[in-house]
C-alpha positions in Angstrom: 20.3 12.1 -24.4 17.2 10.2 -25.5 18.7 6.8 -26.4 19.0 3.9 -23.9 22.3 2.2 -23.5 23.3 -1.0 -21.7 24.4 0.9 -18.6 20.9 2.5 -18.1 19.2 -0.8 -18.7 21.4 -2.6 -16.2 20.8 0.2 -13.6 17.0 0.0 -14.2 16.9 -3.8 -13.8 19.1 -3.6 -10.7 16.8 -1.0 -9.1 13.7 -3.0 -10.1 15.1 -6.2 -8.6 16.2 -4.4 -5.4 12.8 -2.8 -4.9 10.9 -6.1 -5.5 13.2 -8.1 -3.2 13.2 -5.5 -0.4 9.4 -5.2 -0.7 8.9 -8.9 -0.5 11.3 -9.2 2.5 9.5 -6.4 4.4 6.1 -7.7 3.6 7.0 -11.2 4.8 8.7 -9.8 7.9 5.5 -7.9 8.9 3.4 -10.9 8.0 5.4 -13.0 10.5 5.2 -10.4 13.2 1.4 -9.8 12.9 0.3 -13.3 11.7 -0.6 -12.2 8.2 -0.3 -14.1 4.9 3.1 -14.6 3.3 3.7 -13.2 -0.2 5.6 -14.8 -3.0 8.0 -13.1 -5.4 5.4 -13.0 -8.2 3.2 -10.9 -5.9 6.0 -8.4 -5.3 6.6 -8.2 -9.1 2.9 -7.7 -9.8 2.7 -5.0 -7.1 5.7 -3.2 -8.5 4.5 -3.3 -12.1 1.1 -2.0 -10.9 2.7 0.9 -9.2 4.8 1.7 -12.3 1.7 1.6 -14.5 -0.3 3.8 -12.2 2.6 6.3 -12.1 2.8 6.4 -15.9 -0.9 6.8 -16.2 -1.1 9.6 -13.7 2.0 11.3 -15.2 0.5 11.1 -18.7 -2.9 12.4 -17.5 -1.3 15.3 -15.5 0.8 16.3 -18.5 -2.2 16.1 -20.8 -4.3 18.3 -18.4 -1.6 20.9 -18.2 -1.1 20.9 -21.9 -4.8 21.2 -22.7 -5.2 24.0 -20.1 -2.4 26.1 -21.7 -3.5 25.5 -25.3 -7.1 26.6 -24.5 -6.1 30.0 -23.2 
């Protein structure tokens, strides 16, 4: 099943929002305990997007390496 439907989109948005809100909450909790800087929601969004991009890049690179290795032999 390759096509996206509304259910998958809503689940993805829900997971994304849950991850960003919990990440922000945990960061700010640790910042209060240890006297560090507080983060804003835009920082949590940027960090999550950065992690997603890094994962996609490493996944694509890994797949490309594996493909090139098999096609060369």
